[in-house]
Structure formats: structure tokens, C-alpha cells
C-alpha positions as CSV (number, residue, x, y, z in Angstrom):
1,M,50.5,95.4,-102.3
2,T,52.4,93.8,-99.4
3,E,54.2,90.9,-99.0
4,S,52.9,88.4,-97.0
5,K,55.9,87.2,-94.5
6,T,54.3,84.4,-92.9
7,I,52.9,81.6,-93.9
8,K,50.5,78.5,-92.9
9,I,49.9,75.2,-93.2
10,N,48.4,72.6,-92.0
11,E,47.1,75.1,-88.9
12,V,50.9,76.0,-87.9
13,E,52.4,79.5,-89.1
14,Y,56.0,79.8,-90.4
15,V,57.9,83.4,-91.1
16,R,60.3,84.2,-93.7
17,K,64.2,83.4,-93.1
18,D,64.8,87.0,-94.7
19,A,61.7,88.5,-92.2
20,I,63.6,87.9,-89.6
21,Q,65.8,90.4,-88.3
22,P,69.5,89.3,-87.0
23,M,70.2,89.7,-83.1
24,A,73.1,92.1,-82.1
25,E,76.7,90.5,-82.5
26,T,77.9,89.9,-79.2
27,L,80.8,91.3,-77.3
28,K,83.4,88.3,-76.7
29,G,80.6,86.6,-75.8
30,M,78.0,89.4,-73.7
31,R,74.9,89.7,-75.9
32,Y,73.6,93.4,-76.1
33,V,70.3,94.2,-74.3
34,I,68.3,96.3,-72.7
35,C,67.5,96.2,-69.2
36,R,64.9,98.1,-67.8
37,T,65.4,98.2,-63.5
38,Y,62.5,98.6,-60.4
39,S,63.9,102.7,-60.0
40,A,67.4,103.3,-61.7
41,G,65.4,103.7,-64.9
42,V,66.2,102.1,-68.4
43,F,69.8,100.8,-70.3
44,A,71.3,99.4,-73.1
45,G,74.6,97.7,-73.3
46,Y,76.7,94.4,-73.2
47,L,75.6,92.3,-70.3
48,E,77.9,90.8,-68.5
49,S,76.3,88.6,-65.7
50,R,73.2,87.9,-63.7
51,N,72.1,87.1,-60.1
52,G,68.9,86.7,-59.9
53,Q,67.8,91.0,-60.4
54,E,71.5,92.1,-59.9
55,V,72.6,92.0,-63.4
56,V,76.8,94.2,-64.7
57,M,76.3,95.7,-67.9
58,R,79.2,96.8,-70.3
59,H,79.4,99.8,-72.4
60,V,76.4,100.6,-70.6
61,R,74.1,103.6,-71.9
62,R,71.2,104.8,-70.0
63,I,68.4,105.6,-71.5
64,W,66.7,108.4,-70.2
65,Y,64.0,109.4,-72.6
66,W,63.4,108.0,-76.6
67,S,61.5,108.7,-79.0
68,G,60.8,106.8,-82.3
69,A,59.4,103.5,-81.0
70,A,56.6,103.0,-79.1
71,S,58.1,100.7,-76.6
72,L,61.4,98.9,-75.3
73,S,60.7,96.2,-77.3
74,Q,60.1,98.2,-80.9
75,L,63.2,100.0,-79.1
76,A,65.2,96.2,-78.9
77,M,63.6,95.4,-82.2
78,S,64.2,98.0,-84.4
79,G,66.2,100.8,-82.5
80,T,64.6,104.6,-82.8
81,S,63.2,106.2,-86.4
82,D,63.8,109.8,-83.8
83,P,67.4,109.7,-82.5
84,G,67.2,113.3,-82.4
85,N,64.6,113.2,-79.6
86,C,66.2,111.2,-77.8
87,K,68.4,111.3,-74.4
88,F,71.1,109.5,-73.9
89,P,73.4,110.2,-71.7
90,E,77.9,109.1,-72.6
91,P,78.3,105.5,-72.4
92,V,79.9,103.7,-68.7
93,E,82.0,101.6,-69.0
94,R,80.8,99.4,-66.5
95,D,77.1,99.5,-64.6
96,E,75.9,97.5,-61.7
97,L,72.1,97.4,-62.1
98,L,69.9,95.9,-58.9
99,Q,66.3,95.0,-59.7
100,A,66.1,94.5,-63.3
101,I,63.1,93.1,-63.6
102,E,63.1,93.0,-67.5
103,I,66.1,92.1,-69.8
104,L,64.9,92.7,-74.0
105,D,67.4,90.8,-76.4
106,C,68.3,94.1,-79.3
107,T,68.5,93.1,-83.2
108,E,71.9,94.2,-84.9
109,T,70.2,97.2,-86.2
110,A,69.0,98.4,-82.6
111,R,71.8,98.2,-81.5
112,K,73.3,100.0,-84.3
113,S,70.9,102.2,-83.9
114,I,70.8,103.2,-80.0
115,Q,74.6,103.0,-80.2
116,G,74.4,105.6,-83.4
117,V,72.3,108.7,-80.9
118,P,73.9,111.6,-80.3
119,I,74.9,112.5,-76.6
120,W,72.6,114.0,-74.7
121,K,74.8,116.4,-72.4
122,K,73.4,119.3,-70.1
């Protein structure tokens, strides 16, 4: 039997406190996010600034290929269940991304998972 994580009272659905995953720890006030761009791909790191579609990120990993998550949304919430098959190159200190079209806040679980994926090299 699975335990319910929500309850409905007077047509309002409530979520159990222990069912909510904490967001990733910040770095000097910067949120840990996944950023999808129009043509450069997907990146995970700390969001330093955003001006329209221009984004500056710190301690950034390119998410070249992921496995173990059905979508970027799942990757941002749960991380990967298959880190050995992910292709995340080594992080760079700073990256300016143009044409950002999606920014997802990550949970602490996802941050640890993404940062724990072995560096992919050729």
C-alpha cells in the first residue's frame, strides 16, 4: 500500500510537508538551475543574472545527453537515476547564454545528482 502525499479538504488539495523536496542550496545568493537555450543546448549551474533571454551562469555544466530522467523537469526535480550513461562535460567557471527559453529551479537532490555525474570526455 502506498502512502498518500496529498489530502483534499473542501475541494482544496494540500501536500504533506515531508513530500516537498527542498530547493538546491544557493551559491552567494545564486539559484542552481537548468537553462535550456534555443540553439546552444541545455546547461546546469548557478544563475548569476538574466536580462531578457541573455543569461549568465557560474559553475556550469553542459547537459549534452541525459539518461535516467524522462524530461528536463524530472531532471530538475529528481536528478538522474542513470548517471553512468549521461554525457555532461567538465564544468566551466562562467558562461554567457543567449536565447534562453526555459529556466528550471533545481532541488538539492537534483543538484547533487547533476554535479555527481562523471565528467564525459573524448
